[in-house]
C-alpha positions as semicolon CSV with decimal commas, in nm:
position;residue;x (nm);y (nm);z (nm)
1;X;-0,035;-0,021;-0,017
2;X;0,114;0,330;-0,091
3;X;0,054;0,692;0,007
4;X;-0,151;0,867;-0,298
5;X;-0,270;1,200;-0,149
6;X;-0,167;1,431;0,168
7;X;-0,298;1,723;0,322
8;X;-0,145;2,057;0,259
9;X;0,015;2,030;0,611
10;X;0,195;1,709;0,460
11;X;0,241;1,848;0,135
12;X;0,629;1,914;0,175
13;X;0,740;1,596;0,350
14;X;0,767;1,388;0,043
15;X;0,546;1,129;0,117
16;X;0,379;1,066;-0,198
17;X;0,495;0,756;-0,424
18;X;0,646;0,609;-0,050
19;X;0,510;0,263;0,089
20;X;0,264;0,291;0,383
21;X;0,577;0,144;0,611
22;X;0,835;0,382;0,517
23;X;0,558;0,678;0,518
24;X;0,507;0,582;0,883
25;X;0,896;0,569;0,950
26;X;0,934;0,877;0,825
27;X;0,630;1,013;1,013
28;X;0,558;0,783;1,310
29;X;0,247;1,007;1,371
30;X;0,074;0,964;1,014
31;X;-0,274;0,978;1,007
32;X;-0,388;0,751;0,746
33;X;-0,731;0,666;0,552
34;X;-0,816;0,387;0,272
35;X;-0,821;0,561;-0,060
36;X;-1,175;0,567;-0,170
37;X;-1,196;0,720;-0,534
38;X;-1,587;0,705;-0,612
39;X;-1,626;0,840;-0,271
40;X;-1,361;1,149;-0,380
41;X;-1,539;1,230;-0,740
42;X;-1,873;1,197;-0,551
43;X;-1,740;1,470;-0,329
44;X;-1,639;1,682;-0,570
45;X;-1,942;1,669;-0,764
46;X;-2,153;1,749;-0,456
47;X;-1,870;2,051;-0,411
48;X;-1,955;2,142;-0,723
49;X;-2,350;2,144;-0,697
50;X;-2,295;2,415;-0,400
51;X;-2,024;2,629;-0,581
52;X;-2,335;2,692;-0,847
53;X;-2,452;2,975;-0,645
54;X;-2,149;3,156;-0,731
55;X;-2,235;3,108;-1,111
56;X;-2,411;2,874;-1,326
57;X;-2,109;2,788;-1,500
58;X;-1,900;2,530;-1,338
59;X;-1,711;2,225;-1,424
60;X;-1,531;1,997;-1,241
61;X;-1,151;1,943;-1,286
62;X;-1,089;1,563;-1,111
63;X;-0,924;1,460;-0,897
64;X;-0,961;1,766;-0,685
65;X;-1,059;2,041;-0,854
66;X;-1,309;2,294;-0,962
67;X;-1,369;2,568;-1,207
68;X;-1,577;2,830;-1,189
69;X;-1,653;3,090;-1,451
70;X;-1,708;3,428;-1,286
71;X;-1,799;3,646;-1,623
72;X;-2,025;3,861;-1,552
73;X;-2,091;3,732;-1,171
74;X;-1,835;3,927;-0,998
75;X;-2,092;4,085;-0,749
76;X;-2,231;3,756;-0,648
77;X;-2,063;3,813;-0,290
78;X;-2,038;4,121;-0,092
79;X;-1,822;3,993;0,185
80;X;-1,501;4,053;-0,056
81;X;-1,371;3,823;-0,365
82;X;-1,508;3,527;-0,466
83;X;-1,200;3,317;-0,382
84;X;-1,205;3,420;-0,085
85;X;-1,565;3,374;-0,037
86;X;-1,500;3,028;-0,225
87;X;-1,224;2,950;0,062
88;X;-1,501;3,019;0,346
89;X;-1,779;2,826;0,231
90;X;-1,529;2,545;0,207
91;X;-1,404;2,583;0,523
92;X;-1,754;2,556;0,705
93;X;-1,762;2,188;0,494
94;X;-1,391;2,150;0,715
95;X;-1,244;2,129;0,382
96;X;-0,906;2,317;0,271
97;X;-0,949;2,482;-0,066
98;X;-0,623;2,657;-0,243
99;X;-0,816;2,917;-0,443
100;X;-0,717;3,121;-0,779
101;X;-0,815;3,383;-1,041
102;X;-0,666;3,396;-1,386
103;X;-0,797;3,466;-1,738
104;X;-0,803;3,124;-1,853
105;X;-0,893;2,805;-1,718
106;X;-0,497;2,642;-1,725
107;X;-0,385;2,928;-1,572
108;X;-0,637;2,941;-1,297
109;X;-0,566;2,542;-1,250
110;X;-0,214;2,622;-1,237
111;X;-0,216;2,891;-0,973
112;X;-0,469;2,742;-0,749
113;X;-0,234;2,406;-0,694
114;X;0,047;2,582;-0,655
115;X;-0,128;2,716;-0,390
116;X;-0,189;3,078;-0,575
117;X;0,109;3,207;-0,675
118;X;0,163;3,531;-0,794
119;X;0,225;3,520;-1,121
120;X;0,200;3,202;-1,396
121;X;0,526;3,279;-1,516
122;X;0,678;3,238;-1,176
123;X;0,506;2,953;-1,126
124;X;0,757;2,612;-1,122
125;X;0,686;2,343;-1,439
126;X;0,573;2,135;-1,171
127;X;0,270;2,323;-1,254
128;X;0,232;2,240;-1,603
129;X;0,027;1,904;-1,651
130;X;0,305;1,708;-1,789
131;X;0,428;1,326;-1,748
132;X;0,729;1,279;-1,507
133;X;1,008;1,193;-1,771
134;X;0,881;1,546;-1,968
135;X;0,942;1,711;-1,641
136;X;1,308;1,579;-1,589
137;X;1,391;1,675;-1,954
138;X;1,303;2,013;-1,862
139;X;1,485;2,046;-1,540
140;X;1,852;1,880;-1,689
141;X;1,768;2,148;-1,945
142;X;1,769;2,437;-1,701
143;X;1,410;2,510;-1,715
144;X;1,265;2,544;-1,360
145;X;0,998;2,810;-1,433
146;X;0,734;2,852;-1,681
147;X;0,828;3,220;-1,774
148;X;1,165;3,061;-1,872
149;X;1,003;2,797;-2,048
150;X;0,779;3,031;-2,228
151;X;1,096;3,238;-2,331
152;X;1,192;2,956;-2,582
153;X;1,054;2,952;-2,935
154;X;0,768;2,714;-2,934
155;X;0,885;2,529;-3,267
156;X;1,209;2,462;-3,073
157;X;1,026;2,288;-2,754
158;X;0,799;2,142;-3,023
159;X;1,093;1,969;-3,184
160;X;1,277;1,838;-2,857
161;X;1,009;1,770;-2,583
162;X;0,702;1,764;-2,791
163;X;0,377;1,926;-2,920
164;X;0,189;1,875;-2,576
165;X;0,426;2,128;-2,453
166;X;0,368;2,419;-2,678
167;X;-0,002;2,361;-2,679
168;X;0,010;2,403;-2,260
169;X;0,164;2,691;-2,299
170;X;-0,081;2,865;-2,549
171;X;-0,379;2,764;-2,347
172;X;-0,183;2,877;-2,043
173;X;-0,118;3,250;-2,195
174;X;-0,433;3,253;-2,366
175;X;-0,319;3,221;-2,695
176;X;-0,517;2,950;-2,808
177;X;-0,923;2,932;-2,750
178;X;-0,926;2,650;-2,450
179;X;-1,366;2,712;-2,386
180;X;-1,474;2,540;-2,042
181;X;-1,704;2,257;-2,058
182;X;-2,007;2,308;-1,789
183;X;-2,129;2,011;-1,589
184;X;-2,469;2,146;-1,680
185;X;-2,588;2,382;-1,928
186;X;-2,616;2,731;-1,860
187;X;-2,989;2,849;-1,854
188;X;-3,135;3,083;-2,085
189;X;-3,312;3,292;-1,825
190;X;-3,208;3,271;-1,437
191;X;-3,355;3,508;-1,144
192;X;-3,224;3,433;-0,791
193;X;-3,282;3,566;-0,463
194;X;-3,073;3,536;-0,165
195;X;-3,089;3,551;0,223
196;X;-2,918;3,718;0,440
197;X;-3,011;3,441;0,703
198;X;-3,131;3,117;0,618
199;X;-3,485;3,055;0,588
200;X;-3,661;2,731;0,684
201;X;-4,005;2,831;0,656
202;X;-4,220;2,644;0,411
203;X;-4,426;2,960;0,334
204;X;-4,176;3,209;0,367
205;X;-3,985;3,002;0,058
206;X;-4,291;2,971;-0,154
207;X;-4,362;3,345;-0,145
208;X;-3,991;3,380;-0,242
209;X;-4,060;3,147;-0,530
210;X;-4,362;3,314;-0,652
211;X;-4,157;3,632;-0,706
212;X;-3,907;3,479;-0,912
213;X;-4,166;3,313;-1,110
214;X;-4,328;3,659;-1,171
215;X;-3,983;3,806;-1,246
216;X;-3,872;3,514;-1,495
217;X;-4,239;3,509;-1,660
218;X;-4,132;3,925;-1,693
219;X;-3,848;3,872;-1,839
220;X;-4,003;3,577;-2,126
221;X;-4,253;3,796;-2,222
222;X;-4,029;4,106;-2,324
223;X;-3,823;3,879;-2,530
224;X;-4,153;3,712;-2,680
225;X;-4,092;3,363;-2,583
226;X;-4,202;3,084;-2,328
227;X;-4,019;2,822;-2,118
228;X;-4,058;2,453;-2,158
229;X;-3,842;2,350;-1,922
230;X;-3,804;2,527;-1,583
231;X;-3,579;2,432;-1,303
232;X;-3,574;2,538;-0,915
233;X;-3,245;2,506;-0,739
234;X;-3,260;2,526;-0,356
235;X;-2,935;2,614;-0,214
236;X;-2,910;2,486;0,211
237;X;-2,736;2,678;0,437
238;X;-2,514;2,331;0,488
239;X;-2,431;2,262;0,112
240;X;-2,689;2,071;0,019
241;X;-2,861;2,144;-0,298
242;X;-3,198;1,992;-0,414
243;X;-3,328;2,073;-0,783
244;X;-3,734;2,041;-0,896
245;X;-3,762;2,056;-1,280
246;X;-4,087;2,057;-1,435
247;X;-4,112;2,040;-1,830
248;X;-4,406;2,160;-2,047
249;X;-4,562;2,009;-2,367
250;X;-4,581;2,385;-2,529
251;X;-4,428;2,693;-2,448
252;X;-4,567;2,876;-2,143
253;X;-4,507;3,172;-1,917
254;X;-4,846;3,234;-1,711
255;X;-4,697;3,249;-1,363
256;X;-4,975;3,117;-1,250
257;X;-4,969;2,805;-1,449
258;X;-4,585;2,707;-1,348
259;X;-4,633;2,788;-0,996
260;X;-4,920;2,542;-0,993
261;X;-4,684;2,289;-1,178
262;X;-4,403;2,388;-0,948
263;X;-4,655;2,312;-0,642
264;X;-4,770;1,981;-0,749
265;X;-4,371;1,865;-0,829
266;X;-4,361;1,924;-0,472
267;X;-4,629;1,735;-0,356
268;X;-4,533;1,475;-0,592
269;X;-4,199;1,405;-0,398
270;X;-4,165;1,079;-0,280
271;X;-3,876;1,226;-0,037
272;X;-3,978;1,555;0,110
273;X;-3,803;1,873;0,102
274;X;-3,627;1,885;0,395
275;X;-3,474;2,278;0,456
276;X;-3,234;2,134;0,773
277;X;-3,081;2,478;0,891
278;X;-3,271;2,658;0,630
279;X;-3,186;2,795;0,239
280;X;-2,988;3,075;0,240
281;X;-2,988;3,084;-0,202
282;X;-3,315;3,026;-0,414
283;X;-3,240;3,025;-0,807
284;X;-3,531;2,979;-1,067
285;X;-3,417;2,937;-1,403
286;X;-3,550;2,881;-1,774
287;X;-3,376;2,626;-1,980
288;X;-3,547;2,594;-2,295
289;X;-3,757;2,821;-2,428
290;X;-3,935;2,850;-2,783
291;X;-4,106;3,137;-2,956
292;X;-4,469;3,225;-2,788
293;X;-4,715;3,531;-2,960
294;X;-4,975;3,613;-2,829
295;X;-5,283;3,374;-2,903
296;X;-5,574;3,440;-3,074
297;X;-5,934;3,262;-2,971
298;X;-6,182;3,181;-3,255
299;X;-6,519;3,377;-3,267
300;X;-6,661;3,065;-3,112
301;X;-6,432;3,036;-2,836
302;X;-6,247;2,756;-3,055
303;X;-5,890;2,670;-2,898
304;X;-5,988;2,672;-2,535
305;X;-6,041;2,285;-2,538
306;X;-5,673;2,229;-2,677
307;X;-5,545;2,451;-2,395
308;X;-5,706;2,309;-2,137
309;X;-5,602;1,913;-2,280
310;X;-5,238;2,081;-2,299
311;X;-5,245;2,188;-1,900
312;X;-5,403;1,831;-1,824
313;X;-5,135;1,706;-1,967
314;X;-4,877;1,913;-1,787
315;X;-5,017;1,830;-1,449
316;X;-5,010;1,462;-1,534
317;X;-4,666;1,505;-1,647
318;X;-4,519;1,674;-1,346
319;X;-4,714;1,446;-1,121
320;X;-4,669;1,086;-1,311
321;X;-4,295;1,157;-1,477
322;X;-4,202;1,293;-1,781
323;X;-4,176;0,905;-1,938
324;X;-4,508;0,805;-1,865
325;X;-4,764;1,084;-2,040
326;X;-4,680;0,962;-2,408
327;X;-4,812;0,993;-2,732
328;X;-4,793;0,825;-3,109
329;X;-4,584;1,034;-3,354
330;X;-4,483;0,986;-3,708
331;X;-4,110;0,869;-3,794
332;X;-3,901;0,966;-4,102
333;X;-3,932;0,618;-4,263
334;X;-4,176;0,443;-4,530
335;X;-4,120;0,097;-4,364
336;X;-4,436;0,033;-4,154
337;X;-4,282;-0,073;-3,832
338;X;-4,036;0,186;-3,848
339;X;-4,318;0,489;-3,993
340;X;-4,441;0,557;-3,643
341;X;-4,330;0,554;-3,243
342;X;-4,448;0,663;-2,911
343;X;-4,266;0,934;-2,687
344;X;-4,334;1,133;-2,408
345;X;-4,546;1,439;-2,479
346;X;-4,315;1,684;-2,404
347;X;-4,146;1,590;-2,670
348;X;-4,147;1,845;-2,965
349;X;-4,222;1,658;-3,265
350;X;-4,010;1,658;-3,558
351;X;-4,216;1,458;-3,851
352;X;-4,538;1,621;-3,925
353;X;-4,828;1,403;-3,870
354;X;-4,956;1,132;-4,148
355;X;-5,288;1,289;-4,340
356;X;-5,634;1,139;-4,194
357;X;-5,813;0,911;-4,427
358;X;-6,111;0,728;-4,504
359;X;-6,136;0,402;-4,434
360;X;-5,809;0,407;-4,265
361;X;-5,472;0,350;-4,445
362;X;-5,267;0,197;-4,138
363;X;-5,412;-0,064;-3,903
364;X;-5,391;0,064;-3,556
365;X;-5,224;-0,240;-3,420
366;X;-4,910;-0,359;-3,550
367;X;-4,779;-0,762;-3,479
368;X;-4,402;-0,710;-3,386
369;X;-4,230;-0,916;-3,571
370;X;-4,527;-0,984;-3,855
371;X;-4,611;-1,317;-3,809
372;X;-4,652;-1,570;-4,125
373;X;-4,939;-1,699;-4,281
374;X;-5,024;-1,919;-4,551
375;X;-5,208;-1,785;-4,844
376;X;-5,381;-1,908;-5,137
377;X;-5,405;-1,625;-5,445
378;X;-5,575;-1,672;-5,800
379;X;-5,198;-1,587;-5,938
380;X;-4,873;-1,607;-5,830
381;X;-4,819;-1,241;-5,809
382;X;-5,223;-1,148;-5,684
383;X;-5,444;-1,097;-5,404
384;X;-5,488;-1,381;-5,148
385;X;-5,835;-1,566;-5,189
386;X;-5,784;-1,678;-4,857
387;X;-5,533;-1,733;-4,598
388;X;-5,460;-1,922;-4,264
389;X;-5,338;-1,781;-3,935
390;X;-5,273;-1,946;-3,631
391;X;-5,452;-2,244;-3,814
392;X;-5,773;-2,065;-3,876
393;X;-5,882;-2,040;-4,171
394;X;-5,985;-1,670;-4,339
395;X;-6,221;-1,673;-4,683
396;X;-6,133;-1,291;-4,831
397;X;-6,440;-1,163;-4,938
398;X;-6,275;-0,787;-4,994
399;X;-5,964;-0,692;-5,106
400;X;-5,765;-0,352;-5,182
401;X;-5,425;-0,329;-5,336
402;X;-5,164;-0,384;-5,370
403;X;-4,980;-0,077;-5,195
404;X;-4,607;-0,129;-5,291
405;X;-4,293;-0,070;-5,017
406;X;-3,926;-0,038;-5,171
407;X;-3,674;-0,166;-4,899
408;X;-3,447;0,104;-4,762
409;X;-3,161;0,038;-4,950
410;X;-2,961;0,318;-4,869
411;X;-2,936;0,180;-4,514
412;X;-2,833;-0,150;-4,629
413;X;-2,467;-0,246;-4,671
414;X;-2,549;-0,459;-5,012
415;X;-2,809;-0,172;-5,119
416;X;-3,053;-0,430;-5,183
417;X;-3,382;-0,531;-4,992
418;X;-3,714;-0,713;-5,054
419;X;-4,002;-0,523;-5,193
420;X;-4,327;-0,533;-4,945
421;X;-4,692;-0,588;-5,166
422;X;-4,945;-0,500;-4,891
423;X;-5,309;-0,537;-4,928
424;X;-5,581;-0,422;-4,698
425;X;-5,822;-0,765;-4,670
426;X;-6,171;-0,840;-4,503
427;X;-6,282;-1,158;-4,481
428;X;-6,632;-1,303;-4,470
429;X;-6,675;-1,247;-4,093
430;X;-6,632;-0,875;-4,130
431;X;-6,285;-0,872;-3,990
432;X;-5,996;-0,673;-4,147
433;X;-5,631;-0,737;-4,178
434;X;-5,316;-0,622;-4,314
435;X;-5,084;-0,872;-4,498
436;X;-4,800;-0,835;-4,744
437;X;-4,618;-1,017;-4,965
438;X;-4,211;-0,982;-4,936
439;X;-4,013;-1,015;-5,261
440;X;-4,155;-0,963;-5,626
441;X;-4,271;-1,301;-5,787
442;X;-4,000;-1,409;-6,027
443;X;-3,766;-1,122;-5,960
444;X;-3,635;-1,128;-5,593
445;X;-3,820;-1,431;-5,484
446;X;-3,951;-1,745;-5,662
447;X;-4,203;-1,843;-5,431
448;X;-4,252;-1,535;-5,209
449;X;-4,375;-1,565;-4,842
450;X;-4,671;-1,383;-4,679
451;X;-4,709;-1,213;-4,382
452;X;-4,979;-1,034;-4,191
453;X;-4,846;-0,720;-4,025
454;X;-5,152;-0,574;-3,809
455;X;-5,506;-0,593;-3,732
456;X;-5,749;-0,296;-3,796
457;X;-6,025;-0,204;-3,529
């Protein structure tokens, strides 16, 4: 067993990499715990959640780093600069944090790893994320600081140490674009309220949330948009973060509707919200927006029923879950079993719905996979006279077709496929079926097979 990490107090003792026995010989009073990388990663994510109180753009930098984009968030803490505020916050959790500020992500991370050095150029080369062999080669070349390394032409560095070192320097000094990838997408609209003292009274929390919803609705109205995904984030004073998300089938900015859905979402929680010692920050955000113009109702009141149905779908989705209420939608395929699928009602439909026909051109019930049937036809490439399905013979009284479906040759490696000729048939008892012959007779198949694919109501 070896030492893989140490506290700041033991950082300069040279214990990392030693076996546990050798480390205890050097430091008899050494206190050790078993390394648990999974728990470390979970703690890092928990701390990153708490850091979203300073900025919505937060990313984790494993194994022990958190990056916060403070662009436009300079006034988020009135007690001082943000690095000091973060250090105080982590100290409340019993964690020692080294913080730093810089114009680039790599520079801030390098300064933090070296306990907040004065400038990037003065940092030792150990601040660069390079392998041990490259670090030894740089030291042997007399390059001790990042400033000395940056003074050498990049072409010479690439020729001697590889492309990785010049790339790291370019990212460090902001010479190339190195965007931050947040762990959560930033919201389109966000409003928040900070409490001077943590609040644990439910009524006060709901009143504050109602004000935030109205503010967000005003911003949506000014932009001519409506929201489809809303999220409430409750930051507890002990670092716990609770999130409540709601989705709507269509864009909306009605504060009464949104507030009612949030209340129903809270009521439907299997684990009720626990304010603990109170919430010190509440944020309401709109993550997905769409254009929303004023609705003009018809003279006879038409459109009210559609709004009522949409409101009902939103309430059921909020109570039961986003995947429980589903609907049928059309797919981008002419193959029957791939032409439609079910998806949550809150998902916007991509493909237009099929036109209505009378009688119905497609059955409501499809057999997956299609079932083989025995067919007797007057001519090999003609409609069926009778067919046998599940050992029962059905004499055909009426038939309509064929309707030919070509194979999706562009999705097949060989560019081939069997053609289907579909027939809508009705037996002598009035039952209607959807059958097809797979393969053109004498061209694609010598003896094509027949299948039953669907049942009409």
